[in-house]
C-alpha positions as a Markdown table, in Angstrom:
| # | Residue | x | y | z |
|---|---|---|---|---|
| 1 | Met | 6.1 | 77.8 | 117.9 |
| 2 | Ser | 9.3 | 79.8 | 117.2 |
| 3 | Gln | 12.4 | 78.9 | 119.2 |
| 4 | Gly | 14.5 | 81.5 | 121.1 |
| 5 | Val | 13.8 | 85.2 | 121.5 |
| 6 | Glu | 13.8 | 87.8 | 118.6 |
| 7 | Lys | 16.9 | 90.0 | 118.8 |
| 8 | Thr | 16.3 | 93.7 | 119.4 |
| 9 | Thr | 17.3 | 96.4 | 116.8 |
| 10 | Arg | 20.3 | 97.2 | 118.7 |
| 11 | Glu | 21.5 | 93.6 | 119.1 |
| 12 | Arg | 21.0 | 93.1 | 115.3 |
| 13 | Leu | 22.8 | 96.3 | 114.6 |
| 14 | Ala | 25.9 | 95.3 | 116.8 |
| 15 | Glu | 25.8 | 92.0 | 115.1 |
| 16 | Ile | 26.0 | 93.8 | 111.5 |
| 17 | Phe | 28.8 | 95.9 | 112.4 |
| 18 | Leu | 30.9 | 93.4 | 114.4 |
| 19 | Ser | 30.6 | 90.7 | 111.5 |
| 20 | Asn | 31.6 | 93.2 | 108.9 |
| 21 | Pro | 34.6 | 95.1 | 110.1 |
| 22 | Gly | 36.0 | 97.7 | 107.6 |
| 23 | Val | 32.7 | 97.8 | 105.6 |
| 24 | Glu | 30.9 | 101.1 | 105.4 |
| 25 | Phe | 27.0 | 101.3 | 105.9 |
| 26 | Thr | 24.9 | 104.2 | 105.0 |
| 27 | Leu | 21.8 | 105.0 | 106.9 |
| 28 | Arg | 19.8 | 103.7 | 104.0 |
| 29 | Asp | 21.9 | 100.4 | 103.9 |
| 30 | Leu | 21.1 | 99.8 | 107.7 |
| 31 | Leu | 17.3 | 100.7 | 107.4 |
| 32 | Ser | 17.1 | 98.1 | 104.5 |
| 33 | Met | 19.0 | 95.5 | 106.4 |
| 34 | Leu | 17.0 | 95.7 | 109.5 |
| 35 | Ser | 13.7 | 95.9 | 107.6 |
| 36 | Leu | 12.8 | 99.5 | 108.8 |
| 37 | Gly | 11.2 | 102.3 | 107.1 |
| 38 | Glu | 12.5 | 105.8 | 106.3 |
| 39 | Arg | 10.5 | 107.0 | 109.4 |
| 40 | Asp | 12.6 | 105.0 | 111.7 |
| 41 | Ala | 15.8 | 106.9 | 110.8 |
| 42 | Lys | 15.8 | 109.1 | 113.7 |
| 43 | Arg | 15.3 | 106.0 | 116.1 |
| 44 | Leu | 17.9 | 104.1 | 114.3 |
| 45 | Leu | 20.4 | 106.8 | 114.8 |
| 46 | Glu | 19.7 | 106.8 | 118.6 |
| 47 | Asp | 20.3 | 103.1 | 118.4 |
| 48 | Ile | 23.6 | 103.5 | 116.5 |
| 49 | Asn | 24.8 | 105.9 | 119.2 |
| 50 | His | 24.0 | 103.5 | 121.9 |
| 51 | Val | 25.6 | 100.3 | 120.0 |
| 52 | Ala | 28.8 | 102.5 | 119.3 |
| 53 | Lys | 29.3 | 102.8 | 123.0 |
| 54 | Thr | 28.3 | 99.2 | 123.7 |
| 55 | Ile | 31.1 | 98.0 | 121.1 |
| 56 | Arg | 33.7 | 100.2 | 122.4 |
| 57 | Arg | 33.0 | 98.9 | 126.1 |
| 58 | Ala | 32.6 | 95.2 | 125.0 |
| 59 | Thr | 35.8 | 95.2 | 123.0 |
| 60 | Gly | 37.8 | 96.9 | 125.7 |
| 61 | Gly | 38.4 | 99.9 | 123.3 |
| 62 | Ser | 39.9 | 97.7 | 120.6 |
| 63 | Ala | 37.0 | 98.5 | 118.2 |
| 64 | His | 35.4 | 101.9 | 117.4 |
| 65 | Leu | 32.2 | 102.6 | 115.2 |
| 66 | Leu | 33.4 | 105.6 | 113.1 |
| 67 | Met | 31.0 | 108.0 | 111.3 |
| 68 | Arg | 31.4 | 109.6 | 108.0 |
| 69 | Pro | 29.7 | 112.9 | 108.7 |
| 70 | Pro | 26.6 | 114.3 | 106.8 |
| 71 | Val | 27.6 | 116.5 | 103.9 |
| 72 | Cys | 25.3 | 119.4 | 102.5 |
| 73 | Arg | 24.4 | 118.2 | 98.9 |
| 74 | Ser | 24.2 | 121.9 | 97.8 |
| 75 | Cys | 27.3 | 123.4 | 98.8 |
| 76 | Gly | 29.6 | 120.7 | 100.2 |
| 77 | Tyr | 29.7 | 121.6 | 103.9 |
| 78 | Val | 30.7 | 118.8 | 106.0 |
| 79 | Phe | 29.2 | 118.5 | 109.4 |
| 80 | Lys | 32.5 | 117.3 | 111.0 |
| 81 | Asp | 31.8 | 118.6 | 114.5 |
| 82 | Leu | 28.8 | 116.4 | 115.6 |
| 83 | Glu | 29.1 | 114.7 | 118.8 |
| 84 | Thr | 26.5 | 112.1 | 118.0 |
| 85 | Ala | 25.2 | 110.5 | 114.9 |
| 86 | Arg | 22.1 | 112.6 | 113.4 |
| 87 | Ile | 21.0 | 114.1 | 110.3 |
| 88 | Pro | 21.1 | 118.1 | 110.6 |
| 89 | Ser | 17.9 | 119.8 | 109.5 |
| 90 | Arg | 19.6 | 122.3 | 107.4 |
| 91 | Cys | 23.2 | 123.7 | 106.2 |
| 92 | Pro | 24.6 | 126.5 | 108.4 |
| 93 | Arg | 26.5 | 127.8 | 105.3 |
| 94 | Cys | 23.8 | 127.8 | 102.6 |
| 95 | Lys | 20.6 | 127.0 | 104.5 |
| 96 | Ser | 19.8 | 124.0 | 102.1 |
| 97 | Glu | 17.9 | 121.0 | 103.5 |
| 98 | Arg | 19.5 | 118.7 | 101.0 |
| 99 | Ile | 21.6 | 116.8 | 103.5 |
| 100 | Ala | 23.4 | 113.5 | 102.8 |
| 101 | Pro | 23.2 | 111.2 | 105.8 |
| 102 | Pro | 26.2 | 110.0 | 107.8 |
| 103 | Ala | 27.6 | 106.5 | 107.1 |
| 104 | Phe | 29.2 | 104.1 | 109.5 |
| 105 | Val | 32.2 | 101.6 | 109.7 |
| 106 | Leu | 33.7 | 99.5 | 112.4 |
| 107 | Val | 37.4 | 99.8 | 112.8 |
| 108 | Arg | 39.4 | 97.4 | 114.9 |
| 109 | Glu | 42.7 | 98.3 | 116.3 |
| 110 | Gly | 45.6 | 95.9 | 116.2 |
């Protein structure tokens, strides 16, 4: 019989970020570390948005999860005005669907 309760994806995600401040993780890195498939990317992005709020609240604002925004691989357009982590379906400039996903890093103040 196993001991303890298995951690949720969000708990494991928070643990990854909190134990590796300053290390940038791509979406693919996180999917691999959490043993998830490419199909789970959208759900993982939702989890990342939730974990970002949780980390900020739990640390009293001294740690923030920052996102390197998605970039169009065809024309270089940077999706810098995104409110939440997501992968846009196509570029507003060139209409290409070749979008590099966002990357994430935990930054601590002080």
